[in-house]
Each structure stands twice: as C-alpha cells, then as structure tokens.
N, C-alpha and C positions, 0 to 999 in steps of 0.2 A: 504493500500500500504506500509506503514512504517513497519508493522509487517511482511508482506510477504517477503520483501526484506531487508535484513540487510547488506549483503556483496555481491558484484559482482566482480569476478576475470576477469580482462581484459587483453588480450594478444594483444599488438600493441599500437599505439599512439591514444590518445584521447585529444581533445582540452581542455584547462583549463576552458574555459567558460562553456563547456558542463559538465565537472566534477563538477563545482560549482553548476550548475543548478540541477544536479542529487543529490547532497548532500542536497540541499534545499527540494527535494522531498523524502528524507529519504533513499537514496541509497548511500552506501559507496563503491566506486569503488577502488579496489586494483589492481595495475598493476603488472603482474607477468612475469617471464622470460619464453620465448617460444623457446629458442635456442636448448633445448634438452628435451627428454621425461622425464629424471630424474629430470630436473629442474622444469618442469611443475607439475610432481607428488609431488615433495617436497613442492612447493608453495601451491598447492591445499589442501594437507593434513594439512598444517599449517593454512591456512586461513579458510578452510571449508565454501566455498561460497554457496549461494543459486543457483547461475547461473554462468557459465563461458562463456564469450563472446570473441570469437576468431576473430580478424581482420587479423591475420597472423598466420603462422604455423598451418594451419587448421587440417592437418592429425595428427600431434603429439598431439595437444590438444584434438582432437576427440578420439584418442586411450585412453588417460589417463582418460578423462571424462567418457568414457564408462566403464572402469575398476572400477572407483571410484563411479559410479552411480551419476554423477553430470550433471544436465541439460546443454546442450550445444547450444549456438547460434553462427552461423557462419555468418560473414559479408564478402561478396565477392566484389572485385573491378574489374576493367577492366583487370588487370594483372592476375586475378585468374581464368580465363576461361580455365580449364583443367580438366583432369580426376582425379587428386589428390583432388582438391577442391570438385568435384562432389562426390567422395567417402566419404569425410568428411561430406558433406551435407546429405548423407544417414544415418548417425548415429546422426545427430543433430536434436533437436526438432524444430528448426526454422533456415532457411537460409535467410538472408536479402540482397537485391540488391537495388541499387539506381535507376536503370532504368529497364524498361520492356525488352528492347533488351538484356541487360545483363542477366536477368532472363531466357529468352528464350535460350540464348547461353548455360547457365549452364544446363538447362533441356535437351538440346541436348547431353550434355556430360554425362548425367546420373543422375543428381540431381532430387529428387522426386518433381513433380509439386505441390503436396498437402502441402508441408512444405516450399516451396521456394516462398517468397513473396517480394513485392516492398515496400520500405520505402523511400518516396520522400525526407524526411528531411536529408537523408544521401548524397544527391546529391552534388558533388564537380565539379564545373564548369571547373576547370583546368584538371581534369582527366576523369570524366564521360562524359563531353560534348566536349572533344577535339577529333580531328581526322584530319589527314593530307591527307586521301584518297579523291580522286576526281573522280566523275562519269563524264567521258569526254563529253557525249552529253549535259550536263547542262552548259558547258562552253560557249555555243552559246547564247549570250545575246539577240539575236533577238527573241528567243523562251521563252515562259512562261510555267511553268510546274505545273500540278496538280499531287501531289505525294500521293500514298497510303502508309499509315503508317504501314500496316500489310503485312506480306509475303503472297504470293499466294500459299496456301497449302491446300485449301479445300473450298467447297461451302459456309460454314457458315461464312467465312470471309467477304462475301458480295461484292466481286469484280464484280460479274455480275451486281449488282445494280449500282455500281460506273461506270462501262463501259457504261451502258445505259444512265446514267446522263451525262457522258462526251460526248457521241455521240450527244446528243441533244444540247450541247453547242458548240461543235467544228465546226459545219458547218458555224456558223456566226462569229467565232473567229479563223482565220487561223493560228495565232501564238501560239495557245494553244496545249500543248502536255500532254500526260498521262504517268506516270511512275509507274509501279507496280513491287515490288521486288518479286523474286521467279522464279520457273521453274517447269516442270513436266506436268502432264496431265491437271490440271486445267489451267495452263498457255497456253497450246496449244489450249484448248477450247476457251479461251478468245481471243486469236489471230485469230482464225478462225472466231469468231463472228465479230471482228473488220474488218477482210478482207471482209466479206460479206457486211458490211456497207460501204466499200470503204475507210476505215480509218486505214488501216494496217500501213501506214507510220507515223501515229500520235500516235500510242500506242507502248510503249517500256516496255517489261517485261524481267527483268534481275536480277540475284542475286546481293544483296548488302552486303557488309561487315560492321562490327561494325565501322571500321575506316572511312567508307564513309557516314554514316548516318548524321553526323553533317553538312557536306557540302551540302548534298542533302536537308535537312530540311531548312537550312538558305537560300537556293536559290529558294525555292518553292514559287509559287504564292499562293498556298493553300495546306495544308496537310489534307488528308481525312482518317477517320477511319470508314469504312462502315460496320463493323461487324454486323451480324444478331443476335448473341447470346452473352451471357456474358462468354462463355466457353473459348474464345480465347482472351487474353489481347493484346492490341496494344501498340506500343511505343509512346503513346501520351505524357507522362510526358517529354520525351526528346524534342519533338517538341515544347511543351509549354515553357519549360525552355530556348529554343533557340530563342523564340520570333516569331515562325511561326504562321500564321493564321490557325486555326484548325476547321474543320467541322467534327463532329462525330455523330454516331447514339446514341440515348438515351438508352443505354443498359449497364449493369454491372457497372464498375468503372468510365465510361465516365461521368456519371452524378455527381460524386463526384470530378472529376478532372477539370471539365469545368463549369464555371458560365455563363449561357446562355446570349449572347450579350455583355459580358464584357471581358472574357478571351477566348472565342471561341463560337461556335455555335453547337446546338444540333438539330437533325432531327429524325423523326421516323425511325425505322429499316424497311427494305424491302419496301422502298418508293423512287424509283428513281426520281420521279417527284419533291418531296420535296427536295431531295438532289441536283438536278439540279438547282432549284430555289435559294437555299442558296449559292451554288457554284458560280452562276452567279453574285450574289450580292458581294461576296468576290473578285472575279476575276476582276470585272468591277469597283470596288471602291478601288484603292490602298491605299487611306488615311484611309479608314475603316480597311483594313487589317493591316496596320502599327499600328494603334491605338490599335486594339485588341491584336496584337502580343506583343506590348510593355506591355500591362496590364498583359498578360499571363506570360511574363518573370518576371515581378515584383512579381506576386503572387507566382511563383515557388521559387523565391529567399527568400521570407518571410518564406517559410516552413523550411528553413535551420536555422532559428533562434534558438539559443542554448536552450531556454526555451521550445520551441515546440519540438525540437529533443529529449530533455531529457524526456519530457512527453511521447513521442512515445516509447522510449527505455524502460522506466519503465513499460509501459503497456505490451510490448512484453515480458520482463523478468518475470513479474508477471503471465503471461499466461502460461509460460513453467516451472516455478519453482514448486517445490513440497513442501508440508507442512513439517515443522520441526518435527522430531520424538519426541514422548512423552518421557520425561526423565524417566530413570529407577529408580523405587522407592523400589525395592526389590521384592522378590517372596513370595507370601502368600500360605501356605500349611495348609489346614484345619486339625484340630485334628481328629484322628479316633474315631468313636463312642465307647463309653464305653460299656462293656458287662453288660447285665442286670442281676441283682442278683435274684437268685431263692428264 
C-alpha cells in the first residue's frame, strides 16, 4: 500500500483527523485548488499524484485528469445530484456516495452503475441524513407504518412478497399501514392485489423524494428490504444510521450491513411467511425495535471513525491507481554485424 500510493491530490475539504490517519497508512494527501481548470492542471503537473480525489469541482477536475491521464475518484454529496456530476462520474474510475439513495439518484442522472458505489464511512449525519420533507399520511400518530426501503420499479425488488406478508399481519392489527415508494405498472399491480384482498385503504404506494426519506424512516415501525436478488441495492444504510428497525432479505450487501439480531434482522428471499413472522415480532415488540434500532445507529456511527474511513479510502485509491512508469535509462542500439573476411 505504501509503495502504490505516494501522493493523492484532493480537491475540497478533508478533516484533519482523516488526513493524519491517511498519513499513518502511507498516503500523503495534497490539497489543490479547484477554482479553475488552469489551477487544477498546474497543481496536478506539479504534484504528479497517483490519484486525484474530487469532492468538489467535479467536471473541471475530471477534464484535467482525463487530459493528464490521472486516475480520478469523485465523491458526491446531497448537493451534487445533477447532470454535471453524472458527466464527471462517466470519466472517473470510481464515484463514491455515502448513501444508496444518493447513488440511485446519480445513476438516474446518468452516472455509470458499475463504477458508482457506496462508502458508508463517508456518511455525514448533518447533510446525508437531514431532510425537512414530510410525507403527510405519516403525521397521523394513530397509525403504525411498515415502510419498504426500495422503490417499486420491478418484480425483483420483492414487493409482492412484502405485500403478502403485510396482508397476513394487517387483519389482526388494524392500525398497521404499508408504504411503498414508487409508481408505474408494478405499483398498479400491487394495488390491484391489495384491492382484491380488501386492503386497498391500508396500502399506500407513492413516490418519495430524497428530502422525505429521513422523516419516513424515523417514523416507521419497521423498514423492510424485501429484494429477491443482489442486483438492486436498497437504502438500508440510511435506515440503519437513522436508528430504524430493519428487516431485510439475506441477499447481496444486506448480509454485510446487518448483524442478525443485533442491528437488524435477516430473512430468506422469496419467503413471505418468514418475512411475516419476523415483521410481527418487530411490530409487536416496540422495546425490541428500539433496542435494535439504537444498536444499528451506533454501528453506523462507528464506521465514520477516521481510522476506518482512511483505510477504506486507501483501498479505493489503490484499486484505481496505476503503477508508476519505469524510469528511462537510455536507448540501447545493438552494433551491426561485422562483415566476414574472405
């Protein structure tokens, strides 16, 4: 790691504690000016870094990094969900987001899904978990809400399994409501199924904005990630960091994000009966839900420790950096063969 990463050019602000932890790991972080293309080019040619990490001025840095053939890592925040950041992400080796919902929003803007990833250590409670938006139906304190963490945009999200699990619980729990984010054909099919079961008034399917997610997760009796496959990430990190009790299927990154019985609960995919059993336990035992939610929030906070974040950053930079070129030692030209004497 020390040989692969000597210098990293950083555009934006980086906490001093993280900088010191990076130095202990062998990374020398040099802060450069991102106010103009000329300033970025001047600093990069002077420093000659192994990687340039852009927390701001993404497009300017991306343009210069592409011209100078320097690997680029883009770090996007809540205020960077736009076409400009998505364009910079298309020329970057890696784009880092603190939350899954932010990643999905960037992908919708045109960022490549294959290189856009989530680094939970970057989570900032004041910016990534803030939101003043309110979903009006959840203001009714008489109701208790089961919330789907994933948008309703395809059958692999597992909302059909969640609906079956909810229907088995709702008949004996009249205050229980189900909220699924999204719209479209899949949403209409789920509403038709709820209507046939006589539960149309208990199921709400409506689009949610990034600004509303924090309020929805904090007011939820349970947050569910019912995905059937690992191809569609769910905004589970946000729910865990907000202290919501989470029930998720044991697929993909869910098993790494959740410690069974401590920070959340895992159930098999495509198993509505198992999901209903675990949901009933969480909904009927508020003390269990509070305890698990508090442990999830604490675990999410621990990931933002400067030493852990520095380790994640060095691994990311080492993965995208290129080996240093071999020093030029001169050109060897063999002597021409001498003519044979007769």
